[in-house]
C-alpha positions as CSV (number, residue, x, y, z in Angstrom):
1,M,0.0,-0.3,0.0
2,V,2.9,2.3,0.8
3,L,4.4,1.7,-2.5
4,S,1.2,2.1,-4.3
5,H,0.4,5.4,-3.0
6,R,3.7,6.7,-4.3
7,L,3.4,5.1,-7.8
8,G,0.0,6.5,-7.8
9,K,-1.6,2.6,-8.2
10,P,-4.6,1.4,-6.3
11,P,-3.4,-0.8,-3.2
12,Q,-2.8,-4.3,-3.7
13,G,-1.5,-5.6,-0.2
14,C,1.4,-6.6,1.0
15,G,3.7,-8.0,-2.0
16,M,5.7,-10.3,0.3
17,C,3.0,-11.9,2.4
18,G,-0.5,-11.2,0.6
19,S,-1.7,-9.5,3.7
20,L,-4.2,-6.9,3.3
21,E,-2.7,-4.6,5.5
22,E,0.5,-3.2,4.5
23,D,1.1,0.0,5.9
24,V,4.8,1.2,7.5
25,V,4.5,-0.5,10.3
26,H,3.5,-4.0,8.7
27,S,6.2,-3.5,6.1
28,L,8.9,-2.9,8.6
29,F,7.9,-5.0,11.5
30,K,4.6,-7.1,11.4
31,C,5.2,-8.6,7.9
32,P,6.5,-12.3,8.5
33,K,9.6,-12.0,6.3
34,A,10.3,-8.6,8.3
35,M,9.3,-10.3,11.9
36,Q,12.1,-13.1,10.7
37,V,14.7,-10.3,10.1
38,W,14.0,-8.5,13.7
39,M,14.1,-12.2,15.4
40,A,17.6,-13.1,13.7
41,S,19.2,-9.7,14.3
42,C,21.4,-9.0,17.2
43,F,18.3,-7.5,19.0
44,G,16.4,-10.8,18.8
45,L,13.3,-8.5,18.7
46,R,9.9,-10.0,19.2
47,T,8.5,-7.2,16.5
48,D,4.9,-9.0,16.8
49,L,4.5,-7.7,20.4
50,L,5.5,-4.4,19.3
51,P,2.9,-1.4,19.1
52,N,0.8,-0.8,16.1
53,N,2.0,2.7,15.7
54,T,5.6,3.4,14.3
55,M,6.3,6.4,16.5
56,E,5.5,4.4,19.3
57,I,7.3,1.5,18.1
58,I,10.5,4.0,17.6
59,A,10.0,5.5,21.1
60,Q,9.6,2.2,23.4
61,T,12.6,0.5,21.0
62,M,14.7,3.4,22.1
63,M,13.9,3.0,25.6
64,L,15.1,-0.6,25.1
65,L,18.5,0.1,23.3
66,D,21.9,1.0,24.4
67,P,23.0,4.1,22.5
68,T,25.6,2.3,20.7
69,Q,22.8,-0.1,19.3
70,V,21.0,3.1,17.8
71,A,22.9,2.9,14.9
72,T,22.3,-0.8,13.9
73,F,18.7,-0.5,14.5
74,F,18.2,2.3,11.7
75,S,20.5,0.7,9.5
76,V,18.7,-2.5,9.7
77,T,15.3,-0.5,9.2
78,W,16.6,1.2,6.3
79,H,18.2,-2.0,4.4
80,L,15.0,-4.2,5.1
81,W,13.1,-1.5,3.4
82,K,15.5,-1.7,0.7
83,F,15.5,-5.3,0.3
84,R,12.0,-5.4,0.5
85,C,11.7,-2.9,-2.5
86,K,13.9,-5.5,-4.4
87,E,12.0,-8.2,-4.0
88,V,8.5,-6.6,-4.8
89,F,10.0,-5.0,-7.9
90,E,12.8,-6.9,-9.2
91,G,12.0,-10.2,-8.1
92,T,15.4,-10.4,-5.9
93,K,14.8,-12.7,-3.0
94,L,15.0,-11.3,0.4
95,H,17.2,-13.2,2.8
96,H,17.4,-12.4,6.3
97,Q,21.5,-12.6,6.6
98,Q,21.9,-10.5,3.4
99,V,19.7,-7.8,4.8
100,L,21.5,-7.9,8.2
101,G,25.3,-8.4,6.8
102,T,24.4,-5.4,5.0
103,A,23.2,-3.5,7.5
104,Y,25.7,-3.9,10.1
105,R,28.4,-3.3,7.7
106,W,27.0,0.3,7.2
107,S,26.2,0.8,10.7
108,Q,30.0,-0.1,11.6
109,L,31.3,1.7,8.7
110,L,29.6,5.1,9.7
111,S,30.2,5.0,13.3
112,V,33.7,5.5,12.8
113,T,35.0,8.0,15.1
114,V,36.1,11.1,13.0
115,P,38.7,12.7,15.6
116,R,39.9,16.4,15.4
117,P,41.7,16.8,11.9
118,S,45.3,17.7,12.0
119,C,45.2,20.2,8.9
120,G,47.7,22.7,10.7
121,V,45.0,25.1,10.0
122,N,43.3,27.3,12.8
123,I,39.4,26.2,11.6
124,S,38.0,27.6,14.8
125,G,35.9,30.5,15.1
126,H,33.9,30.0,12.2
127,S,29.9,30.6,11.8
128,N,27.8,27.6,11.1
129,E,28.0,28.1,7.7
130,Q,31.5,26.6,7.6
131,Y,31.2,23.5,6.1
132,H,34.0,20.2,6.1
133,C,34.0,17.7,3.6
134,F,35.9,14.5,3.9
135,L,36.7,13.0,0.6
136,D,39.0,9.7,-0.5
137,G,39.3,8.0,-3.4
138,S,40.1,4.0,-3.6
139,W,42.5,2.4,-6.3
140,V,44.2,-0.9,-6.7
141,H,45.0,-1.6,-10.4
142,E,43.3,0.1,-13.6
143,R,43.1,-3.6,-14.5
144,D,40.3,-4.3,-12.0
145,G,38.2,-2.0,-14.0
146,G,37.3,1.0,-11.8
147,A,37.9,3.0,-8.7
148,G,35.6,4.3,-5.8
149,I,35.6,7.8,-4.9
150,A,33.8,9.3,-2.1
151,Y,33.0,12.3,0.4
152,I,30.9,12.9,3.2
153,L,29.9,16.6,3.8
154,F,29.6,18.0,7.5
155,S,27.9,21.3,8.2
156,G,29.6,23.8,10.7
157,N,27.5,22.4,13.7
158,S,28.8,18.7,13.0
159,T,25.8,17.5,11.1
160,L,25.9,15.5,8.0
161,T,24.6,17.1,5.2
162,Q,25.1,14.3,3.0
163,Y,27.4,12.0,1.4
164,Q,28.2,10.6,-2.1
165,T,30.0,7.4,-3.7
166,D,30.6,6.8,-7.1
167,C,32.7,3.9,-9.2
168,V,34.8,5.3,-11.8
169,Q,37.8,4.7,-14.1
170,A,41.0,5.9,-13.0
171,N,44.6,5.4,-14.1
172,S,46.3,5.7,-10.6
173,P,45.7,6.5,-7.0
174,F,46.0,10.0,-7.4
175,H,43.8,10.0,-10.4
176,A,41.0,8.5,-8.1
177,E,41.9,11.0,-5.1
178,F,41.5,13.7,-7.7
179,L,38.3,12.4,-9.2
180,A,37.0,12.5,-5.6
181,L,37.9,16.0,-4.9
182,R,36.6,17.2,-8.1
183,M,33.3,15.2,-7.5
184,A,33.2,16.8,-4.1
185,V,33.8,20.5,-5.3
186,L,31.4,20.5,-7.8
187,E,28.4,19.3,-5.7
188,V,29.0,21.3,-2.9
189,A,29.1,24.2,-5.0
190,A,25.8,23.3,-7.1
191,M,24.4,23.3,-3.3
192,G,25.2,26.9,-3.1
193,I,27.9,26.4,-0.4
194,K,30.0,29.1,-0.1
195,E,32.6,28.3,2.7
196,A,34.0,24.8,2.8
197,Y,37.1,23.2,3.8
198,F,37.9,20.1,1.5
199,L,40.0,17.4,4.0
200,S,42.1,15.0,1.8
201,D,44.6,12.4,3.0
202,C,46.6,12.6,-0.4
203,L,49.4,15.0,0.5
204,Q,50.5,14.8,-3.2
205,L,46.8,16.2,-4.2
206,C,46.7,18.9,-1.5
207,N,50.3,20.3,-2.4
208,V,49.2,20.3,-6.3
209,I,46.0,21.9,-5.6
210,N,47.3,24.6,-3.3
211,D,50.6,25.7,-4.8
212,L,51.0,23.5,-8.2
213,T,54.0,22.0,-6.0
214,G,54.6,18.6,-7.9
215,I,52.0,19.4,-10.9
216,D,54.9,18.4,-13.4
217,A,54.4,14.9,-12.4
218,V,50.3,14.7,-12.8
219,E,50.0,12.2,-15.5
220,W,49.3,13.7,-19.4
221,Q,45.5,12.1,-19.0
222,V,44.5,14.1,-16.2
223,Y,46.5,17.3,-16.6
224,R,44.1,19.6,-18.2
225,D,41.3,18.5,-15.5
226,V,43.9,19.5,-12.5
227,L,44.4,22.7,-13.9
228,D,40.6,23.2,-14.3
229,L,39.7,22.6,-10.9
230,I,42.7,24.7,-9.6
231,A,41.1,27.6,-11.5
232,R,37.6,26.7,-10.1
233,L,39.0,26.4,-6.3
234,R,40.7,29.8,-7.0
235,G,37.5,31.3,-8.1
236,E,35.7,30.1,-4.6
237,L,37.5,32.0,-2.1
238,G,35.6,30.5,0.4
239,F,37.0,26.4,-0.8
240,K,40.3,25.2,0.9
241,C,41.9,22.0,0.0
242,I,43.6,20.8,3.3
243,H,45.6,17.7,3.9
244,V,44.7,15.5,6.9
245,S,46.2,12.1,8.3
246,R,44.5,8.8,7.0
247,E,43.5,8.3,10.6
248,D,41.4,11.2,10.4
249,N,40.0,10.7,7.2
250,Q,38.7,6.9,8.0
251,L,35.0,7.6,7.3
252,A,35.6,8.8,3.6
253,D,38.1,6.3,3.0
254,G,35.9,3.2,4.1
255,L,32.9,4.7,1.7
256,A,35.4,5.0,-1.0
257,K,36.7,1.4,-0.6
258,Y,32.8,-0.2,-0.3
259,A,32.2,2.1,-3.9
260,R,35.2,0.2,-5.5
261,I,34.2,-3.2,-4.0
262,N,30.6,-3.1,-4.7
263,R,30.3,-0.8,-7.3
264,V,28.1,1.6,-5.8
265,K,27.0,4.7,-6.9
266,A,25.2,6.7,-3.9
267,L,23.9,9.9,-3.0
268,D,21.8,10.6,0.2
269,F,21.2,13.6,2.5
270,T,20.1,11.8,5.5
271,F,20.8,7.8,6.0
272,P,23.1,6.6,7.2
273,S,23.6,9.7,9.6
274,Y,21.7,8.3,12.7
275,R,24.6,8.0,14.8
276,I,27.4,9.5,13.4
277,P,29.5,10.8,16.3
278,T,30.0,14.6,16.4
279,V,32.9,15.9,14.4
280,M,35.3,18.2,16.7
281,M,36.6,20.9,14.8
């Protein structure tokens, strides 16, 4: 019913179990396949005993969970919905172990503590309009057919604004890092943001972008694109490219590797941001 309303079609009941009652509560908690996922999860949750109201379920569950489990709870909820849609529309069978495995990986990936970046620049005292964009590229060998790139953008009050991943063709690790930076710059500029720090653990990239150090070592295939991005950044006076340690960039690194391995192209503004730790800037 939920999907039918969204698609402008008459209600057809639950596409999973055939029940005539298919609302959000049924889809995510009361459907037998959903109940199987929750019972097999680390929570061992008997969702058939939960209320029939979404907000009451969330409120009751939050009271039962340890704060460190909240990210996993919402991750399981989200991935249950995604896999449910795949089964209904694509015929891909929903298996509870696959749902839970994917959900656990995301919750672990995005619960990484993001420490204060050792950027060597005093970035305190800025208004909440100042954004911080962590980015990274993951490259193994061009014969593997692609690299993963990612960025994750935080607003000045440390709230996750959006993240994006892509799988691209790259000739080298530098090329992958550059493509991640270009994607981040273009997306952030398109959002109308005027002040942003782009935080990369690739020292070569930061040196090339900031003062052309090492520009002669840039491969010819990407040389013109690098110069174009340098010009773009110099035109955006509020955009700065800053080097951070790899330890400070674990979140973007994990997203880029996930994109490369799983060939994932994604753009989202909320999930999976439920329990992103505060970024201390």
